[in-house]
N, C-alpha and C positions, 0 to 999 in steps of 0.2 A: 432480924426486924430493925437491930442496931446500923446497918449498911446503911438505911435512906438518912437517918440522923446524922450521922457521918459523913457521908458524902455530902451533905446539906452545909453540914458545918466546915467542910473542906473547902467548898463551893466559895461561903460568906468569907473563909479566912482570903481565898485567893483574890475576891474582889476586893476586900479590903489592902491587900499586900501590892495588885497590880498599880493603883495609884502611885502608890508610895515609891515604887522601882520608876515607875513614867517620871515623875516629878525629882529624883534623885538625879542632880547633877555635881559637877564638882564645887566643893564647899557648901555651905547652907541655902544656895540660890536654888528657890520653889520652881521656879518656872519651866514648863514643860520644853522638853529639847524633840522637836519635831523638823525634820530637814529632809528634801529631796522632793523629785519630781514623784517619788511611789506613794510617799504620805500623803501627797496635795490629791493623787490621781483616785487613791483609796478613799478618802473623806469627798470628792467631787460624786463617787460611786453610789457613797452611804447616802448622801443628800439626795441624788437624783432618783434611787430607790424609794427614799422617805416621802418623796414628791409625789413621784409615781404610785405608791400605795396610796396616799391621799387623794389624789386624781379617780383612781378607780375606783374610790369609795363615793366621791361624788357622782360618776358616771352609774353607779349601781345602783344609787338615790334617785337619780334624772330616769333610769330603766321603769325602777318601781312607780315612778310618777305618772308615765305615761298614758294620756287616754288611751282605753280600749278603742275605742271610736274616735275619727274624727283626726286632725294633721296633727304631725310635730315637726316643729320647726326649729331651724339652724339655730337663730337668734336667741330664744330662750333655753334651749337647751346649752349653748356656750356660754351664757349668762349664769345658768345654776352650776355648770360643770369648774367652770374657771373664776366665778365670784366677782369677776367686771362687770360692774354693774352699769352698761350704757345700753341705749333701748333706739329702736329705730333698725330699717333694712339695716342687713352688712354692708349694702355699698357705703354705709354714713358714718361706721365703726371708726374709720382710721382717722378722719377730721375730729370726731366726737371726742376722741381718746384722747388727742393735744391737749397741755397743759393737766390734764387730769390722770393719766396712766403713761406710764415709761413706752416710747415703741422703736422698735430696731429692726434689725437683717439678720439678727442671729436666732433661730428657734432654741426654746426651752420649754421643758416638760412644764405644761399647765399654761404656757403663753397661747395666745388666741391668733390663727395665723387668718389673716382677713384678707380675703380673694374679692378683686376689683368687679365692677360691673362689666358685664359684657354682654354680646349679642347673645349667649347661649346662658345666661345667668344675670338678669338686668336689674336685681336687688342684687346682686354681691352672693357674698356665703360666708359663712364663720366656721372656724374644727379647731379643737384644741388638741395643742401638740401630749402625746401622752408618751413620746421616745423617743430620744435623738440618735439614730443610727449611726449616722456619720455627717462629715460636713455637710454633704447634699442631699440626705435620704431621712424623714422623719415618718415616726408612725402620728395618727392621727385621731381624736373620737371625734363623730360629728353626726347631727340627725340631719335627714333629709336629703345626703347626697343621693340616697337610693332612695326613692317617694314614699314617706312616710314609716322611714326606718332609723332606728339607732346603730350605726356601724363602727365597731371601735377596731382600733390598731389598725387602719388602712395605710398602706403605704404613701407618702408624696414624695416625688423627686425633686430637685430642683436641676429645672433644666435652663436657666438663665446663661446668657454666655458670658456675665460678670460675676457669677459665681453669688448672687444677692437676695436669693429666692424670692426675683421679682417675676417670674415665667415658672410654673410648678407642671407636673404631669402627675394626676390621681389617679393610682391602680382601679382597675373594675374587680367586678367580683370574680371574676375570672384570671386576674393576677395579670392581664393587661393592661398595660397604660394608658390612660383617657388620653383628650385632646390637651392642649397647652393651654393655662390660665391664668392672668395676669394676677399677680397678690400685690399687694401694698408692702406687706410685711408681717411684723409680728406684735401682738400689744401684749406688756408684760402686766404681771397683779402684782 
């Protein structure tokens, strides 16, 4: 029975000594010494994982509050999950976000991908980025892409000629890519 207290003591000691080793540098300089692309990559991966965990908790909350009957729409879902407080049809979000939220053409976890209105989607669409897979692929969580359903980690592929996310294709439930859809860009929280 002494193994547990001893291992806990060793763990605590290790946690106390680790920062000292990290901060140790020539002389008495107490600044941490981190350099190189590997550290930046590890730090970004940790931040992305934390953002994804937070997002998935918000999606679970949205799923638990989804009405049993009636419709679920993309706008209230995106607002609840992302924390971006914009009202109105999805087609109006891009312009309403101006001056209130940062916007851009680079996907980030938690950002809202804002689809433009089109013949196929006269009110536009909004989806929340759940993972950046590559420069031209993301996964999104969204509501009502498939009628009255929340779909999670749906693949979206940038097919724009300029690699600027202005044209995308969204994966169907069978894994094939659907029609090309116009996109304004991403709204950041």
